[in-house]
DSSP file (Angstrom, degrees, kcal/mol; ACC not computed):
  #  RESIDUE AA STRUCTURE BP1 BP2  ACC     N-H-->O    O-->H-N    N-H-->O    O-->H-N    TCO  KAPPA ALPHA  PHI   PSI    X-CA   Y-CA   Z-CA
    1    1 A M              0   0    0      0, 0.0     2,-0.4     0, 0.0     0, 0.0   0.000 360.0 360.0 360.0  91.3   17.2   30.2   35.0
    2    2 A T        -     0   0    0      2,-0.0     2,-0.4     0, 0.0     0, 0.0  -0.913 360.0-158.7-111.8 140.9   15.1   31.8   32.4
    3    3 A T        -     0   0    0     -2,-0.4     2,-0.7     4,-0.0     3,-0.0  -0.943  20.0-126.2-114.8 140.7   13.1   30.0   29.7
    4    4 A D    >   -     0   0    0     -2,-0.4     3,-0.6     1,-0.1    -2,-0.0  -0.761  20.4-170.6 -82.8 113.9   11.9   31.5   26.5
    5    5 A Q  T 3  S+     0   0    0     -2,-0.7    -1,-0.1     1,-0.2     0, 0.0   0.663  82.5  55.1 -80.8 -13.4    8.2   30.8   26.3
    6    6 A N  T 3  S+     0   0    0      2,-0.1    -1,-0.2    -3,-0.0     2,-0.2   0.453  77.9 119.3 -97.3  -1.0    7.9   31.9   22.8
    7    7 A S    <   -     0   0    0     -3,-0.6     3,-0.0     1,-0.0    -4,-0.0  -0.433  42.2-170.0 -73.8 132.5   10.5   29.6   21.4
    8    8 A Q        -     0   0    0     -2,-0.2     2,-0.1     1,-0.0    -2,-0.1  -0.907  31.7 -95.5-120.0 147.3    9.3   27.2   18.8
    9    9 A P        -     0   0    0      0, 0.0     2,-0.4     0, 0.0    -1,-0.0  -0.342  39.8-116.7 -61.7 135.9   11.2   24.2   17.3
   10   10 A T        +     0   0    0      1,-0.1     3,-0.1    -2,-0.1    -3,-0.0  -0.620  34.1 177.0 -80.1 133.9   13.0   25.0   14.1
   11   11 A T        -     0   0    0      1,-0.4     2,-0.3    -2,-0.4    -1,-0.1   0.381  36.8-122.7-118.7   0.0   11.5   22.9   11.3
   12   12 A G        +     0   0    0      4,-0.1    -1,-0.4     3,-0.0     5,-0.0  -0.683  67.8   3.4  96.0-150.4   13.5   24.1    8.3
   13   13 A S    >>  -     0   0    0     -2,-0.3     3,-1.0     1,-0.1     4,-0.6  -0.365  65.8-119.9 -75.6 157.6   11.7   25.5    5.3
   14   14 A P  H 3> S+     0   0    0      0, 0.0     4,-1.2     0, 0.0     3,-0.4   0.762 111.8  67.0 -64.5 -27.1    7.9   26.0    4.9
   15   15 A D  H 34 S+     0   0    0      1,-0.2     3,-0.1     2,-0.2    -3,-0.0   0.839  93.3  57.6 -63.0 -28.7    8.1   23.6    2.0
   16   16 A E  H X4 S+     0   0    0     -3,-1.0     3,-1.1     1,-0.2    -1,-0.2   0.845 101.5  54.9 -75.1 -29.1    9.0   20.7    4.2
   17   17 A A  H 3< S+     0   0    0     -4,-0.6    -1,-0.2    -3,-0.4    -2,-0.2   0.847 110.2  47.4 -72.2 -31.5    5.8   21.2    6.3
   18   18 A A  T 3< S+     0   0    0     -4,-1.2    -1,-0.2    -3,-0.1    -2,-0.2   0.161  82.3 140.1 -92.0  18.4    3.7   20.9    3.2
   19   19 A A    <   -     0   0    0     -3,-1.1    -3,-0.1     1,-0.1    -4,-0.0  -0.354  53.8-117.6 -65.9 142.7    5.4   17.8    1.9
   20   20 A Q        -     0   0    0      1,-0.1    -1,-0.1     2,-0.1     4,-0.1  -0.489  31.4-100.8 -78.9 151.4    3.2   15.2    0.3
   21   21 A P        -     0   0    0      0, 0.0    -1,-0.1     0, 0.0     3,-0.1  -0.220  31.5-111.4 -66.5 162.1    2.9   11.7    1.8
   22   22 A F  S    S+     0   0    0      1,-0.2     2,-0.4     2,-0.0    -2,-0.1   0.938 102.8  19.7 -57.4 -51.3    4.9    8.9    0.1
   23   23 A L  S    S-     0   0    0      3,-0.0    -1,-0.2     4,-0.0     2,-0.0  -0.966  82.9-123.9-123.1 138.1    1.7    7.2   -1.1
   24   24 A S     >  -     0   0    0     -2,-0.4     4,-1.8    -3,-0.1     5,-0.2  -0.285  29.3-112.0 -65.7 163.6   -1.7    8.7   -1.6
   25   25 A L  H  > S+     0   0    0      1,-0.2     4,-2.4     2,-0.2     5,-0.2   0.892 117.6  55.1 -68.8 -35.7   -4.6    7.2    0.2
   26   26 A H  H  > S+     0   0    0      1,-0.2     4,-2.3     2,-0.2    -1,-0.2   0.925 110.7  44.7 -58.8 -45.6   -6.1    6.0   -3.2
   27   27 A T  H  > S+     0   0    0      1,-0.2     4,-2.3     2,-0.2    -1,-0.2   0.839 112.1  52.4 -71.6 -33.8   -2.9    4.2   -4.1
   28   28 A T  H  X S+     0   0    0     -4,-1.8     4,-2.2     2,-0.2    -1,-0.2   0.882 111.2  46.3 -65.0 -45.4   -2.5    2.7   -0.6
   29   29 A V  H  X S+     0   0    0     -4,-2.4     4,-2.4     2,-0.2     5,-0.3   0.912 113.3  50.0 -70.1 -39.8   -6.1    1.3   -0.7
   30   30 A V  H  X S+     0   0    0     -4,-2.3     4,-2.5    -5,-0.2    -2,-0.2   0.948 113.6  43.9 -60.0 -48.6   -5.6   -0.1   -4.3
   31   31 A L  H  X S+     0   0    0     -4,-2.3     4,-2.1     2,-0.2    -1,-0.2   0.880 114.8  48.8 -70.2 -39.4   -2.4   -1.8   -3.5
   32   32 A L  H  X S+     0   0    0     -4,-2.2     4,-2.3     2,-0.2    -1,-0.2   0.932 112.2  48.5 -61.6 -45.3   -3.6   -3.3   -0.2
   33   33 A T  H  X S+     0   0    0     -4,-2.4     4,-2.4     1,-0.2    -2,-0.2   0.921 112.5  48.5 -63.1 -47.3   -6.8   -4.6   -1.8
   34   34 A A  H  X S+     0   0    0     -4,-2.5     4,-2.4    -5,-0.3    -1,-0.2   0.880 109.1  53.1 -59.3 -36.1   -4.9   -6.1   -4.6
   35   35 A L  H  X S+     0   0    0     -4,-2.1     4,-2.4     2,-0.2    -2,-0.2   0.920 109.8  47.9 -65.4 -42.5   -2.4   -7.7   -2.2
   36   36 A V  H  X S+     0   0    0     -4,-2.3     4,-2.5     2,-0.2     5,-0.2   0.905 110.9  51.7 -66.6 -39.3   -5.4   -9.3   -0.3
   37   37 A I  H  X S+     0   0    0     -4,-2.4     4,-2.5     1,-0.2    -1,-0.2   0.907 111.3  46.8 -59.4 -43.6   -6.9  -10.5   -3.5
   38   38 A G  H  X S+     0   0    0     -4,-2.4     4,-2.4    -5,-0.2     5,-0.2   0.883 112.0  50.9 -69.2 -36.2   -3.6  -12.2   -4.5
   39   39 A L  H  X S+     0   0    0     -4,-2.4     4,-2.6     2,-0.2     5,-0.2   0.921 112.0  46.7 -66.0 -43.1   -3.2  -13.7   -1.1
   40   40 A V  H  X S+     0   0    0     -4,-2.5     4,-2.5     2,-0.2    -2,-0.2   0.913 114.9  45.9 -67.0 -42.0   -6.6  -15.2   -1.2
   41   41 A M  H  X S+     0   0    0     -4,-2.5     4,-2.2    -5,-0.2     5,-0.2   0.950 115.3  46.3 -63.7 -49.4   -6.2  -16.5   -4.7
   42   42 A G  H  X S+     0   0    0     -4,-2.4     4,-2.4     2,-0.2    -2,-0.2   0.901 114.6  48.5 -60.0 -44.6   -2.8  -18.0   -4.0
   43   43 A G  H  X S+     0   0    0     -4,-2.6     4,-2.1    -5,-0.2    -1,-0.2   0.919 111.2  48.3 -66.7 -44.9   -4.0  -19.5   -0.7
   44   44 A L  H  X S+     0   0    0     -4,-2.5     4,-0.9     2,-0.2    -2,-0.2   0.870 111.2  51.8 -59.4 -38.7   -7.0  -21.1   -2.2
   45   45 A T  H  <>S+     0   0    0     -4,-2.2     5,-1.1     1,-0.2     3,-0.5   0.886 109.1  49.8 -67.2 -42.5   -5.0  -22.5   -5.0
   46   46 A F  H ><5S+     0   0    0     -4,-2.4     3,-1.5     1,-0.2    -2,-0.2   0.884 106.4  56.0 -61.2 -38.2   -2.5  -24.0   -2.6
   47   47 A L  H 3<5S+     0   0    0     -4,-2.1    -1,-0.2     1,-0.3    -2,-0.2   0.724  94.2  68.6 -74.5 -17.1   -5.3  -25.6   -0.5
   48   48 A T  T 3<5S-     0   0    0     -4,-0.9    -1,-0.3    -3,-0.5    -2,-0.2   0.605 123.2-100.2 -73.8  -8.9   -6.6  -27.4   -3.7
   49   49 A G  T < 5S+     0   0    0     -3,-1.5    -3,-0.1    -4,-0.3    -2,-0.1   0.503  77.7 134.7 108.9   4.7   -3.5  -29.5   -3.6
   50   50 A T      < -     0   0    0     -5,-1.1    -1,-0.2     1,-0.1     2,-0.1  -0.270  63.2 -82.1 -81.2 178.4   -1.3  -27.8   -6.3
   51   51 A S     >  -     0   0    0      1,-0.1     4,-2.1    -2,-0.0     5,-0.2  -0.338  32.8-116.6 -75.3 156.2    2.3  -27.0   -5.7
   52   52 A A  H  > S+     0   0    0      2,-0.2     4,-2.0     1,-0.2     5,-0.2   0.834 114.9  57.5 -65.7 -31.4    3.5  -23.9   -3.8
   53   53 A A  H  > S+     0   0    0      2,-0.2     4,-2.3     1,-0.2    -1,-0.2   0.949 109.1  45.4 -58.8 -51.0    5.2  -22.6   -7.1
   54   54 A A  H  > S+     0   0    0      1,-0.2     4,-2.1     2,-0.2    -2,-0.2   0.892 111.9  50.2 -66.3 -38.3    1.9  -22.7   -8.9
   55   55 A A  H  X S+     0   0    0     -4,-2.1     4,-2.2     1,-0.2    -1,-0.2   0.866 110.5  51.3 -67.6 -34.2    0.0  -21.1   -6.0
   56   56 A L  H  X S+     0   0    0     -4,-2.0     4,-2.4     2,-0.2    -2,-0.2   0.901 110.1  48.8 -70.7 -38.7    2.6  -18.3   -5.9
   57   57 A I  H  X S+     0   0    0     -4,-2.3     4,-2.6     1,-0.2     5,-0.2   0.930 112.2  48.7 -64.8 -41.7    2.2  -17.7   -9.7
   58   58 A V  H  X S+     0   0    0     -4,-2.1     4,-2.2     2,-0.2    -2,-0.2   0.887 112.5  48.7 -68.4 -37.2   -1.6  -17.6   -9.4
   59   59 A G  H  X S+     0   0    0     -4,-2.2     4,-2.3     2,-0.2    -1,-0.2   0.906 114.0  44.8 -65.2 -43.6   -1.3  -15.1   -6.4
   60   60 A L  H  X S+     0   0    0     -4,-2.4     4,-2.5     2,-0.2    -2,-0.2   0.904 113.9  50.5 -67.2 -42.5    1.1  -12.8   -8.3
   61   61 A T  H  X S+     0   0    0     -4,-2.6     4,-2.7     2,-0.2     5,-0.3   0.905 110.6  48.6 -67.2 -41.1   -0.9  -13.0  -11.4
   62   62 A G  H  X S+     0   0    0     -4,-2.2     4,-2.2    -5,-0.2    -2,-0.2   0.913 112.2  50.3 -61.6 -41.1   -4.2  -12.1   -9.4
   63   63 A T  H  X S+     0   0    0     -4,-2.3     4,-1.3     1,-0.2    -2,-0.2   0.935 113.8  44.0 -63.5 -44.2   -2.4   -9.2   -7.7
   64   64 A G  H  < S+     0   0    0     -4,-2.5    -2,-0.2     1,-0.2    -1,-0.2   0.907 114.9  46.6 -71.2 -37.2   -1.1   -7.8  -11.0
   65   65 A V  H  X S+     0   0    0     -4,-2.7     4,-0.8     1,-0.2    -1,-0.2   0.868 112.7  50.8 -75.3 -31.2   -4.4   -8.2  -12.9
   66   66 A S  H  X S+     0   0    0     -4,-2.2     4,-2.7    -5,-0.3     5,-0.2   0.734  94.2  74.5 -78.3 -17.4   -6.5   -6.7  -10.1
   67   67 A T  H  X S+     0   0    0     -4,-1.3     4,-1.9     2,-0.2    -1,-0.2   0.945  99.7  38.4 -56.1 -57.3   -4.4   -3.6   -9.7
   68   68 A P  H  > S+     0   0    0      0, 0.0     4,-1.6     0, 0.0    -1,-0.2   0.846 117.8  52.0 -65.2 -32.7   -5.5   -1.7  -12.8
   69   69 A V  H  X S+     0   0    0     -4,-0.8     4,-1.8     2,-0.2     3,-0.3   0.958 111.8  45.0 -70.1 -49.7   -9.1   -2.9  -12.4
   70   70 A L  H  X S+     0   0    0     -4,-2.7     4,-2.9     1,-0.2    -1,-0.2   0.845 107.8  60.1 -63.7 -32.9   -9.2   -1.7   -8.8
   71   71 A R  H  < S+     0   0    0     -4,-1.9    -1,-0.2    -5,-0.2    -2,-0.2   0.901 110.8  40.1 -61.2 -38.6   -7.5    1.6   -9.8
   72   72 A S  H  < S+     0   0    0     -4,-1.6    -2,-0.2    -3,-0.3    -1,-0.2   0.772 118.7  47.5 -81.2 -27.5  -10.4    2.3  -12.1
   73   73 A L  H  < S+     0   0    0     -4,-1.8     2,-0.6    -5,-0.2    -2,-0.2   0.863  99.9  67.6 -83.5 -37.7  -13.1    1.1   -9.8
   74   74 A I     <        0   0    0     -4,-2.9    -1,-0.1     1,-0.2   -44,-0.1  -0.758 360.0 360.0 -92.7 118.5  -12.0    2.8   -6.5
   75   75 A R              0   0    0     -2,-0.6    -1,-0.2    -3,-0.0   -49,-0.1   0.247 360.0 360.0-145.8 360.0  -12.5    6.6   -6.6
């Protein structure tokens, strides 16, 4: 019963260890902030008594419009 104390798990090529994340931190913050803005706008629109479809359109529009603005503001 001998164990090899110097054995390390095989991970493949060294390029895999330096792989980039799926989304950068900047992109994640921008998209999550735009999503929150869209949810708030859609929720407030729905609470005013409009239909759910109109609130959905307002929320999606708010998300889409705020994304490029947030991209330039958040650095």
